[in-house]
N, C-alpha and C positions, 0 to 999 in steps of 0.2 A: 175448341176453336182455331189450334192450327188448322185442321184437316180444311174448315171453313177459308182460311187463307190461302191455304195451296189452291184451291178451286179457283178463288179470284185470279192468282198468278197464272193459272192454264187458262183463262180468258185474254191475257194479255200475250200469249205466246205467238210471237212472227209479227208484233205491233211495236215493240219499243226501241229498236235499233236506234241507235248504239248502247242502251242502257238494258240490264236484265230485266226478265218478267217478275214481278214481287208482288205479294197481295201482302195485305193486313187487315185485322181486325181490332177493335178496340171496345174494353169490357169493363163496365163498370156494375157491381153491385150484381154480376150474374146475367147483367142485360148488355145486348148488343149495342152499343152507342154509335160506332162507327165503321164503315168498311171501306175500304180502298185497295187498289190495285194501281200499278205504274200503267199510265195511261198513252195513248197511241202517239208513236215518235218520242217515247222516254221520260215525259212530262205531263203534269207533277207527278213525283214520285206516290208508289203507294203509301207511305205513311203521312206525308203532305196530305193525298187525298182524303185517308180516312178522319185527322184530324180537323180538315174543312167541313165533315160532317158531324162528328163529334160537339165541336164547339167546346164550351166550358165543361161539359159533360167528361171531356178527357181527365180534367182534373181531379187526380186519385185513380184513376184506371190502369188496368192492365193490358200491353199491347202485346198480339201475337202477330210475328213478321215473318215472314219465308227467307229474309234475308238479312243480314247487320245491317243497321241503318249507316247510310254514308256519314264522313267527319270532315268530307273536305269541302272547299269552295268551287264548285264547277261551272255551270250555268244559273245553278240556283244553290241557296243555302243549305248547310250541311241539316241533315234529316235528323241526326242525332241532337241538335240544339232544338230542333224544332219540337223533339219531344220532351225535353227540357224545360222548354218554353211555355209546354202546354200542361207541366205539372203532374205526369203520369207518374206512376210509383213502381211498376216492372215492367220490363222488357220480356219478354220470351222469344227468342230469334234462333230461326231452323239452322242456318249456316253461317259461318262467319266467312266474311267476304275475303276472299284470295288478293283483290287489286290493290297493290302495293303502297296505294294512297290512302287505304282505310285498313285491311288486314288486321283488325282487333282494337284499331282506335277508334272506331264507331261504339263498340262495347264499353271502351276503358273511359270514354266520355261520361256515357250513362252513369258509369259507378260512380267517377269521381264527383257527379251530383248527386249522389245518395240514392240514386235507382237500382232497383234489385234487378239482376241480368242471369237468366238462365241460356243456353246453347245447345243446340242439338234435337229437340223434340222436331220431327218430321224431316230430319235431315236427307235422309235417304230419297223421298219425295220430292224434295226441294232442289235436292243437286240433279236429278232426271230432267224435271222442269227447267233449270237452269245450265245443262249440261254443256251446250254451246257456249255459254259465257264464262264458263268454269276452264272449257278448254283453251278461250281464247286469254285468259287472265295467265293461265298455268303453262302452257306451250305457244300463246303469241300466236296462234292459228284459229281457225272457225273450226266447229264439228261439220265434219264431210257426210252427207248421208245420200249413198247412191238410190237411186230409184229404177227399177227396171219393170216393162210390163211384156211378156213374155210368151211364147207357145211352153209347151210342158217339156220340148227339149232343150231351151233357152234361146229361142231365137226371136229376133225382131223384125224382120221382114223377110219377105220370099229372094228368092236367085233373082227376081226381076227388081225387088225394090221395093215391092206392093206393102204396106204394113197397116192400113187404115182398114178395119181395126180388127188388131188382135184380140183384144181384151173386150168386154162388154160395158154399155153405159155406166152401170154403177162402179165398175172397177176405175173409168175414167174421172168419173165425179169424185171418188174417192182421191185420187191423183190431183186433182183441181183442190182438193181440201189440203193435201199436203204440200202445195206450192204457199197459200197462205200463212201456212206456218213456219215459214224460214224468210230468212232476209234476204236470200237471192238465190239463185237457179241459174246455172252453169252447163252450156253447150260446146260443143266443138262447130269449127268451121263447116265440115261436111253437113253436119245435121241440118245447119241453117242452109246452105246449098240447096239441099236435097228436098227439103221441106218446107221453107219460109216460114217458120211458126212465130207467131206472136207472145206464147213463152207468158201469157198472164192468168191470174185467176179468174175465171167467167163462170163461178157458182154464182146464184142470185143473192148479193146481201154481202158478199167477199169480194167485188173486184176494185173494191178501194185496197186492198191488203196485196195486191200482186207486187211478189219480190222485183230487186233490183234484179234484170236480165245481164248476164255476163257471157261474153263468145271468147273462146280461146281461139283465136285465128292470128300464127304468127305471121301470115303477110298482108293480115287487112284487107283481106278478100271480100268480105263481105259487101254485098251491093248495096248502096246507098239509096236504093228503092226497095230494099226488103223491108216486109214488116217491122223488123226489130227497128231499123233505120227512120222510118217514117212514125213509129210512135215515140220516138226515145225523148220528145219535151213533153211527154205525158206520162212514162214511167222510165225511168232511168236506164241506159243501156250503157254497160262498159265493155269495151275491147280491148281484149289483154293480146298485145302482139309482143315480139322483138324488135331489136333496132334495126334489123333489116327490113321492116316494113316499108315499101314505097311511101316518102313524103306524099306524093298526089293524092294516094289509098285515103291516107290517115287525114289528110285536109278535107276530103270529100265527105267522110263520115263525119266528121267533128263538125262541120257545118249543117248538117241535118240534127245535131244536138247527143250524139255517141259520144263518150266520154273514152277517150283512146290511152291506155296506159301501157307503159313500157317496162318487161322485165326480163330477165335473161332467158338465154335459150339453150335447150340442151346437149347435146353433142350431135343430134339429128335434124338441128335447126330447129324445132320448133319450142313452143314455150314451155319454161320448166315448171312443171306443176308445182315442186315444194318451192319456189319462188311466186308463184302465183298464191299458195298458201298463206306464206310470209306477208304479202300485199295486202291480201283480203284481210287478213290479222290485223296489220298495220289501220286498214280502214274501219277499224271494229265489228266488221262482221262476226257475228256468233253462230248462224246457224246457215248451212250452205247446201243447196238440193244440187247433185248431179244427176243429170237426164240423159244425156248422150251426147254422143252414140259410143260405138262399142271402144274407140281407141282412146277417148277420154277416161272411160272406165276401167281402162286397164294401164291409163297411166296413174291416176289417183291408186287404184289397187296395188299396183307396180311399186310404189312410193310408201307405201302403209298408211295412206292418207282417209282411207275409208274408216267411218266408226260405226256406221248404219248403214244396213240395206233393209228397204222395203222393196217386197218382190210380187208384183203382180202377176199371178199364170193364168193362161186359159188353156181349155182342153182339147189342143190341136197339135199336131207334130208339123214340123216343116221340114225336116231333114239338114245332113250337113251340108248340103250347096246352098242353105240361105245365111242371113246375116246374124252373127251370132251377138248378144246383146253385151259381152266382153271380150276386146281383143286380144291379141295373143300376149299372153306374159311371160312364156319363156321358160316354163318350171320346166326342171330336172327330176324332182324331188317332190313328194307329196309334203316332205315336211317343209318345203317353201311357200305353200299356198296360202294364202290369206284366211283364217279361218273365223268364223263367226258362230255365235249359237243362238236357237229360236227363242224369243222373246214374246211373240204372239202368231196366233192363225187364226182365220176365219173365212168362212165364206162370203163373197159377193155374188148374189144370182150365180150365175154358172161358173165364176173365176175364184180363184184363191187369191188372200193376200195372208203374205207371211214378214213378219220385222224380225230383224237379225241384228244382233248387236257385234260388236268386235270382240274376240276373246282374248281374255287376259293374256 
């Protein structure tokens, strides 16, 4: 039953910001009477969704849920109270919620009502599904996931800047799928200027799940006529700049619907990515995809902020005079290099996709 709840939670990944993706299954006398998951936009919560399906059959039932039921009043009443009111007799929860407003209080409320509580079944899988939520609650920032699409020698464009297309259609479609699993996607000002990307998810059926588009642009140089600015009223665009960004440039972008966010600058006068991480965490983002370019990737790697890497590699070589997927890191010793361990590898037509997680 917990595996079924975890499967429901996976269906909600990338769709529930600012809330975690949770799955819930309600069982009575060996029969599933209710299934639920956190719905798009974060409401209703999984437990409420499942209870609505179960109705009166929830009385005396056992509930399997992938995260501790909430115990505080937000935009909806506590799920723990809903379970108590429904008359369930047992709750099996995969994880305790580290949110300070919950953090065991949901389980305690259930116990005080005479409901048996078990915690820990399916914990590893549940933690991976909500790795971004846990990162945000514990460290105050989202999980950052770097995506690269490169040649065998780690290059993203020729010496002239040609990049379309290094990887094949299957790899590019999988990259679109990856976008739909994240709350936001980050690129730098140079990428916007060079490629004029839209950064939406264009896979059939997933168009509505395009992430927030975030541009790191210290001087707010992005053109008001760029695809991002022209579509900002349809899919949100956040432009992160420094206080040195000209007011006229900010105003022109805001007039198109772009939200302009100011953060501290680093020693080079660019946006400080550590400040960006804290700002995005403050805005409750959980999983953020870093797509480019090389300077942005290097900045996040150099600050120890990259938690996952998905690498799409094509079978061609572009040489040292082409453009690298990662800018200079200034490493003098191998021991200073960011390290990752391989989680999965598979072929996509003629390309290879690998997933790496940051080494502990």
